[in-house]
C-alpha positions, 0 to 999 in steps of 0.5 A: 322239474315238472313240465307242461310240455307233454302231448295232449292227444289233439287228434291232429298231426303233421299233415293237418291243415289250418282248415282242418283244425278250424273245422267247426270253429266259429270266429265270427266277431273275433279280431286277429292281428297277424304279422307277416300275414300276406306271405308264406305261412302268414298268408295261409293263416290269414286265409284260414282265420278269415274263412272261419269268420274272423276279421284279420288285421295284417300289418306289413312292411310292404302294405301295397304288396300285402293288399295285392296278396290279400285282395281275394280274402274277405275280412282282411285289412292291411296297415304299415309296420316295420318290425325292425323300426320301433317308431314304426311299431309305435305308430302302427299301435297308436293307429290301431288303439285309436280305432277302439277295437279289442284284439282276440288273437295275435299271431307273431308270424313275421320273421327273417332267417339266416340273413347276412349280418345286418344291423337295424335301429341302434345297431341291433342284430337284425334277426333278434331285433325283427323276430323278437324285439319288434314283436315284444314292443308290438304286443306290449304297445297293443296290450290295452286292446289285447287284455280286454279281449282275453286274447291268445298271443301266438309266437311263431318260433322254430326247431331252429331254437335248438341252434342257440340259447340266448347269448347273454353276454352279446345278444347283438352279435358284436363279435363272431356273427353266425347267421344260423346261431343268430337265428337260433337265438331269435327263435329261442327268444320267441319261445321265452317271450311266450313263457313270460307273457303267459305268466304275466297275462294269465290274470287278465285272461290272456294266454300265450303259446309258441310253436314250430310250424314244421319244415316248409319251403317259403319266402323265409328262405330268401336269404339262403343261396341256392347252393346252400339249400342244395348242400343241406339236401333241401333241393336239387340244382334245379330248385326241386325239393329232394324230399317232398314228404319231408316238407309241409305245404304252407297250409299244413305249416300254418296249422299249428299256429292256427290251432294254438290261437283257436283250439278249445283243447288249450283252454286254461293252458298256456306258456307251452311250445307246440308242434304238429298241432299238439303240445311238444315233448321236451327235447331228448337228453341225447341232443336230438333237435326235436321237441323243445330245449329246456333253456327255451322254456326256463322261467328264469331265463324268460323273466330275464329276457323280458327285462332286457327286452323292456330295457332295450325297447323302452316298452313294458305294459306291466312295469 
């Protein structure tokens, strides 16, 4: 089967920063919504987009913390949003739609990783619910503001998607919970969401992308015991990174999502998974966890996940 998953020679790479990919790009008059835009990669994403002239709306589970983090960034505003609470998603979307503004960029950057088994809403597994279902409901509820702008929607996934495809018989991990496989399923869902949203949205001029930002030590690791990070070879017993060159800085980590959201090189394209500021190649047949797994870009699985997500959330802008 042919695939669009091939590098285009962007001229950028793993060490490019968000400022690098925005050099010469004028976002004046553009409005971006960035979930998680007050911490880690999200904060650097907000800083870069605002620096290029965009107005950035940052919905946050902790709005007071967000306001403090964004205090020095002109052109950023905050609002309240808990992605694990569909009522909170609905309320935020209604407040935003009431403002009458169109959206040019959505970056679904918020997420949780490898948390202990946690249930939210009607007993949903927290990583699938927060990383995927919350963003699914958010984008669908904001659709009246997204479509007129011909926006780009960027779904932040991870190389962690290689840990697991969608567990169709038990997406909420009623049995046998594994925090890393649950994370993998949620990250696969992020990729599949972009595939199907791009298919549904392209006739409206809306294109969607997913991506792996790279390995970065950020607050995303807050659920991991230090000893586990030591055992994985990320840090030593004192918390010092063991292989600094193997990790990106937050500004480098933010680059791929900013590139996917703004680059003129991607004009007329969509539905692809990116890494290191370029389109990623398909994962090799030997099982090496690089590039993108075939199950994460399978259009049939993407359509199936969309229907399941619409059923679970009760939201579907296209149905």
